[in-house]
VEXDREN-2710 file (C-alpha; in Angstrom, 1 decimal):
% VEXDREN-2710
k/r/px/py/pz
1/MET/-38.7/-41.3/107.1
2/SER/-42.4/-41.0/107.4
3/THR/-44.7/-42.8/104.9
4/ALA/-46.1/-39.5/103.7
5/LEU/-42.7/-38.1/102.9
6/LEU/-41.7/-41.2/101.0
7/LEU/-44.8/-41.1/99.0
8/ALA/-44.2/-37.4/98.1
9/ARG/-40.7/-38.1/96.9
10/THR/-41.9/-41.0/94.8
11/ILE/-44.6/-38.9/93.1
12/LEU/-42.0/-36.2/92.5
13/ALA/-39.6/-38.7/90.8
14/VAL/-42.4/-40.0/88.6
15/VAL/-43.3/-36.5/87.5
16/LEU/-39.6/-35.7/86.7
17/LEU/-39.2/-39.0/84.7
18/THR/-42.3/-38.3/82.7
19/ALA/-41.2/-34.8/81.8
20/GLY/-37.8/-36.0/80.7
21/ALA/-39.3/-38.7/78.5
22/ALA/-41.5/-36.1/76.9
23/LYS/-38.4/-34.0/76.1
24/VAL/-36.6/-36.9/74.5
25/GLY/-39.5/-38.2/72.4
26/ASN/-40.7/-34.7/71.4
27/PRO/-37.7/-32.4/71.1
28/ALA/-38.6/-28.8/70.8
29/ARG/-39.0/-27.6/67.2
30/THR/-36.5/-25.0/66.2
31/ARG/-37.7/-22.0/64.3
32/ARG/-36.6/-22.1/60.6
33/PRO/-35.2/-18.8/59.3
34/THR/-37.4/-16.8/57.0
35/ILE/-36.0/-16.5/53.4
36/ARG/-37.3/-13.3/51.9
37/PRO/-37.5/-13.1/48.0
38/PRO/-35.0/-10.7/46.4
39/SER/-36.0/-7.2/45.5
40/LEU/-37.2/-6.5/42.0
41/GLY/-33.9/-4.8/41.0
42/VAL/-31.9/-7.8/42.1
43/ALA/-34.2/-10.2/40.3
44/LEU/-33.9/-8.3/37.1
45/VAL/-30.1/-8.3/37.3
46/ILE/-30.0/-12.1/38.0
47/GLY/-32.4/-12.7/35.1
48/ALA/-30.4/-10.6/32.7
49/VAL/-27.2/-12.4/33.6
50/ALA/-28.9/-15.8/33.2
51/SER/-30.3/-14.8/29.8
52/GLY/-27.0/-13.5/28.6
53/ALA/-25.2/-16.7/29.6
54/ALA/-27.8/-18.7/27.7
55/THR/-27.6/-16.7/24.5
56/ALA/-24.0/-15.5/24.3
57/PRO/-23.3/-14.1/20.8
58/THR/-20.7/-15.7/18.6
59/VAL/-18.3/-13.9/16.3
60/PRO/-19.0/-14.7/12.6
61/THR/-16.1/-16.7/11.0
62/ASN/-17.4/-17.2/7.5
63/SER/-14.2/-17.0/5.4
64/THR/-16.1/-16.9/2.1
65/ARG/-17.2/-13.4/2.9
66/ALA/-13.6/-12.2/3.5
67/ALA/-13.0/-8.5/2.7
68/GLN/-9.9/-9.5/0.6
69/VAL/-9.0/-12.4/-1.6
70/ARG/-5.7/-13.3/-3.2
71/VAL/-6.0/-14.3/-6.9
72/ALA/-4.1/-15.3/-10.0
73/ILE/-5.7/-14.9/-13.4
74/VAL/-3.7/-16.6/-16.1
75/ALA/-4.3/-16.7/-19.9
76/LYS/-2.3/-19.3/-22.0
77/GLY/-1.5/-19.3/-25.7
78/ASP/0.0/-17.1/-28.3
79/VAL/-1.3/-13.8/-29.8
80/GLY/-1.1/-11.9/-33.0
81/GLN/-2.7/-11.8/-36.4
82/TYR/-1.9/-15.5/-37.0
83/ALA/-2.2/-16.8/-33.5
84/GLY/-2.2/-20.6/-33.5
85/MET/-0.4/-20.9/-36.8
86/CYS/3.2/-20.8/-35.6
87/ASP/4.6/-24.1/-34.4
88/GLY/6.1/-24.3/-30.9
89/VAL/5.0/-20.9/-29.7
90/GLY/2.7/-19.8/-26.8
91/GLY/3.2/-18.3/-23.4
92/THR/1.3/-16.9/-20.5
93/ASP/-0.2/-13.5/-19.5
94/SER/-1.2/-13.2/-15.9
95/LEU/-2.5/-10.9/-13.2
96/GLY/-1.7/-11.6/-9.6
97/GLY/-2.3/-10.0/-6.2
98/THR/-5.0/-9.1/-3.7
99/LEU/-8.5/-7.9/-4.6
100/ASP/-10.8/-6.0/-2.1
101/LEU/-14.5/-6.8/-1.9
102/LEU/-16.3/-3.6/-2.6
103/ASP/-19.9/-4.7/-2.9
104/LEU/-21.9/-7.9/-2.2
105/ALA/-25.6/-7.9/-3.1
106/ASP/-28.3/-10.2/-1.8
107/ASP/-28.7/-11.7/-5.4
108/GLY/-25.1/-13.0/-5.3
109/SER/-23.6/-10.4/-7.5
110/ALA/-20.3/-9.0/-6.2
111/ARG/-17.7/-6.5/-7.2
112/TYR/-13.9/-6.7/-6.4
113/ALA/-11.1/-4.2/-7.2
114/GLY/-7.4/-4.0/-6.6
115/ARG/-4.0/-3.3/-7.9
116/LEU/-2.5/-6.5/-9.4
117/MET/0.9/-7.1/-11.1
118/ARG/0.7/-8.2/-14.7
119/VAL/3.5/-10.6/-15.7
120/THR/3.7/-11.5/-19.4
121/GLU/5.9/-14.0/-21.3
122/VAL/4.1/-14.5/-24.6
123/ASP/4.7/-15.0/-28.3
124/ALA/3.0/-13.3/-31.2
125/CYS/2.7/-15.2/-34.4
126/GLY/3.1/-13.4/-37.7
127/THR/5.0/-13.3/-41.0
128/ARG/8.2/-12.1/-42.6
129/PRO/9.3/-11.6/-46.2
130/ALA/10.8/-14.7/-47.7
131/PRO/12.4/-13.2/-49.6
132/THR/9.8/-10.6/-50.7
133/GLU/6.5/-9.4/-49.1
134/ASP/4.5/-11.5/-51.6
135/GLN/6.3/-14.6/-50.5
136/VAL/6.3/-14.8/-46.7
137/ALA/7.2/-17.3/-44.0
138/MET/5.8/-17.7/-40.6
139/CYS/7.7/-16.2/-37.7
140/PHE/7.1/-14.8/-34.2
141/ALA/8.1/-12.2/-31.7
142/HIS/8.4/-12.5/-28.0
143/LEU/7.3/-10.1/-25.2
144/SER/8.7/-10.2/-21.7
145/GLY/6.8/-7.6/-19.6
146/ARG/5.8/-6.5/-16.1
147/SER/3.4/-3.8/-15.2
148/PRO/1.0/-2.8/-12.3
149/MET/-2.6/-2.9/-13.3
150/ASP/-5.9/-1.5/-11.8
151/VAL/-8.2/-4.5/-12.0
152/THR/-12.0/-4.9/-11.4
153/LEU/-13.7/-8.3/-11.2
154/GLU/-17.5/-8.5/-11.3
155/VAL/-19.4/-11.6/-10.3
156/TYR/-22.8/-11.9/-11.8
157/GLU/-26.0/-13.1/-10.2
158/GLY/-27.6/-16.4/-11.3
159/ASP/-24.3/-18.2/-11.6
160/ARG/-23.6/-16.4/-14.9
161/GLY/-19.8/-16.2/-14.3
162/ALA/-17.5/-13.2/-13.8
163/TRP/-16.0/-10.4/-15.9
164/VAL/-12.4/-9.0/-15.6
165/LYS/-11.3/-5.6/-16.7
166/SER/-7.8/-4.0/-16.3
167/LYS/-5.9/-1.0/-17.2
168/PRO/-2.3/0.1/-16.5
169/THR/-1.5/2.4/-13.7
170/ALA/1.5/4.4/-12.6
171/PRO/4.0/2.2/-10.7
172/LEU/4.6/2.8/-7.1
173/PRO/8.2/3.5/-6.0
174/SER/8.4/-0.1/-4.7
175/GLU/7.4/-1.3/-8.2
176/PHE/9.9/0.7/-10.3
177/GLY/12.3/-2.2/-10.5
178/LEU/9.6/-4.6/-11.6
179/VAL/8.2/-2.7/-14.5
180/ARG/9.6/-3.6/-17.9
181/LYS/8.8/-4.3/-21.6
182/GLN/11.2/-6.1/-23.9
183/ILE/10.3/-7.3/-27.4
184/THR/12.5/-9.5/-29.5
185/GLY/12.0/-11.5/-32.8
186/CYS/10.3/-10.6/-36.0
187/THR/9.3/-7.1/-36.7
188/GLU/5.7/-7.6/-38.0
189/PRO/4.4/-9.7/-35.1
190/GLY/6.3/-7.5/-32.7
191/GLN/4.0/-4.7/-33.7
192/TRP/1.2/-6.6/-32.0
193/LEU/3.1/-6.4/-28.8
194/ALA/4.2/-2.7/-28.9
195/ALA/1.2/-1.2/-27.1
196/TYR/1.9/-3.3/-24.0
197/PRO/0.8/-2.8/-21.2
198/ASP/-2.1/-0.7/-22.6
199/ASP/-2.9/-3.3/-25.1
200/GLY/-6.1/-4.7/-23.6
201/GLY/-4.7/-8.1/-23.5
202/MET/-5.8/-8.8/-20.0
203/SER/-9.1/-6.9/-20.1
204/GLY/-12.6/-7.9/-21.2
205/LEU/-12.1/-11.5/-20.0
206/GLY/-15.1/-13.7/-19.3
207/LEU/-15.0/-16.6/-16.7
208/GLU/-18.2/-18.5/-17.2
209/SER/-17.4/-21.1/-14.5
210/VAL/-17.4/-18.7/-11.5
211/PRO/-20.5/-19.1/-9.3
212/SER/-22.5/-16.3/-7.8
213/GLY/-21.6/-15.0/-4.4
214/PRO/-18.3/-14.0/-2.8
215/LEU/-15.2/-15.7/-4.3
216/GLY/-14.4/-18.9/-2.6
217/THR/-11.1/-20.8/-2.6
218/GLY/-10.7/-22.8/-5.8
219/THR/-9.7/-22.8/-9.5
220/TYR/-12.2/-21.8/-12.2
221/THR/-11.3/-22.4/-15.9
222/THR/-12.9/-21.2/-19.1
223/GLU/-11.1/-22.4/-22.2
224/ASN/-7.5/-21.0/-22.0
225/LEU/-8.3/-18.7/-19.1
226/THR/-8.0/-19.7/-15.4
227/LEU/-8.9/-17.9/-12.2
228/THR/-7.3/-19.3/-9.0
229/VAL/-8.5/-18.0/-5.6
230/PHE/-6.2/-18.8/-2.8
END
């Protein structure tokens, strides 16, 4: 091989080695893909979904503002012209059932109404001739009664208590077997019981301990009268 040809091959080898080293030390840069921003419509949809996820509404669960409440209103003691003067007598007169919330104002006043069952087991204290009308002895009569009643309960603003009114109503077919009035005992005190259930005995009742606002679970007592909200 001639000297010129050997020299040419040597130069070619050097050139090839130099090019290969350049490729290893400086690899060709690949072109990064272009990321285009989403269109305006897509961006709005994404923003709305993100906003909705951050502020998902919750369902109110405030039980104190329930549309209905179950109650029992109980009055204790005897009745009659000489109430409190007969030994060993007393009894209860009660209203029980469900009341609907009809109105609730911003000032805390509220109005409830419903059909409650009145259950009465009460004594009336009076007198009887002993043996004549100018010489009397204490005696009593007993009332055992049941009757459906239309009831309203108003809660006053300013924590001024509540007021209960009731009046008898015609019984539903399902209530026929529950309605009754039976009076036993002395005649004169029995007259105090004769007007039942339209006697007003469970109407015009004041409950001073009831706070303003919707009725909450608890027991509220004013003297011999108690309201229990279940």
